[in-house]
N, C-alpha and C positions, 0 to 999 in steps of 0.2 A: 867449200860446197862440192868443188869437184871431186875433192878426195872421198866424200861421203857419197857421191853417186859412183865412183869407181868400186866402193866397197858393196854397194848393193848391185852393181851390175855383176861383181865377181860372185856374191852369195847367190843370186839368181842362176848364175851359170852352174854353179855345182849343186843347187839345189833342184834344177830341173828334175834329172832322171827319178829320183826319189817320187819327188811331187806326182809326176807322172804315172809313175806305178802305181802310188797309193790310188791315183785317180781312176787308173784301169780298173782296179782292184775293186774300188768301189762301184764302179758301173757295171761290171761282171754281177756282184751281188744285187745290184736294182734290177740287172736284165732278169735275175732268177724269180725276182719276189713279183715284180709289177708288169710283168708280160702279158701279153695275147698268145698264150700258146695254144697251138692246134696240131692234133695229131694226125700224121701222114702215113704211119705205116711202121714196119719193124726191118730192123737190117738182117744182115746174114746171120748175126748171131742172136737173133729174135728179141734186141734189145728194142724198148719202144723208142721211137722216134716224134720228135716234136720241133715244130719250126714258129717262130715269133711272128706273126702277122701283122703285127702294129709296128715292127721295128725294121723292115726292108727298107732298105735306102739304095739308089740307083745314080750312077753319074758315068758317062760316059760308055755305057753297056756292060757295066759291070756292078751286079746286085751284091750289096751285102746283106747277110742273113745269118741270125742267131739259130742253132740246130740245140735241141735238149735231148741228152741220150739219156735214156734210165735204163740202167744195166738190170737185165732178166735176174733173178736170183740163183738159176744153175749156173752163171757166168759169174757170179761175183769173187767167189774162193777164186778160182783161177786169176782172174785181172788183179786181185787184192795182192795175191801170193807174186806174181811179177812186177807189180808196180812197187812193191814193199810194205813194211810195217804202217809208214807214215798213212797210208791208204786203207785201214782194216776197216774203217767206217765209209769206205766210198759207197756212194750208191748213184751217182751221175755226173754227167759231163756236159759241159754248155763250149761249143764250139762256133765261132765265127768264121762265116766262108765267105769268100769272095768268088764269085760265081760270072764269069765273063760270056753272057750270052749268045752274042754272035758266033764265037769259036767253038761254045760247047766245051769248055774248061771250068776248072775251079782250083783254088787253092784255100788252104787253111790260113786264116791270119791270127787268130788265139784261142785258146781253149782255158777251160778251169774245171778244178774237179771239185766236187761237192761232198759232205758226208750226208749220213740219214738225219741230222739236224738242221740243213740248209747253212751248213758252216763252209767256209771257204777251206778246200786244204791245198791247193798249188794250181797254178796255172803258168801261161808265157802269152807273150806277145810279140809277134815277129814283124818288126817294123818296117826292113826293107825286102821282105819275101818274095822272092818270084820264081815260084815252084810250080807253075800252072802243069795241071794234069786235065788230060781226056777224060770225060766222063763217060763211062761205059753204060751200053744199054741195060735196060731190065735190073738196075740197082736202085737201094735208096737214094743215092745221090741224083740219077736219073730222074726222080720223082721229085725231088728237091727244086732241079733244074726246071722241070716243067711248071712246076707250081709259082716258082719266081720270074721266070722268064714268058711265061703265058700272061701273068698278071701284068707285067711291066708292059708287055704290046697292047695290053685291053685299054691304058691309061692315054 
């Protein structure tokens, strides 16, 4: 019995990262389709921005929120050319932001690219990221900060 438990434990340790990555990819897919996306503006490149009003989480002054960026057709050629052939059908990017309301800072926790058929192309999840950046005034992130942090103050 002990030998079997050890084997299962070793299997679990080796399989955790691939299973975790698969779970993240599946959750990103479900975020794209089952979300309550609400339009909140354009970024500096005139790409359309949405946030998931149903999936905001807050803990310790940090709000996690999904942003959906639908690329404007004028920008797609340049973006696809920069990212490479794999992205030739790219249409949108989902990003999980963490916003620290008390200090008005933010960091990107995860992102995923999708094509014009809502198929996952590529993405990343940063487990131990600590790259907090100041949110500049009069930007799309300032609008997202206001939406997320003001709504948390009202609760």
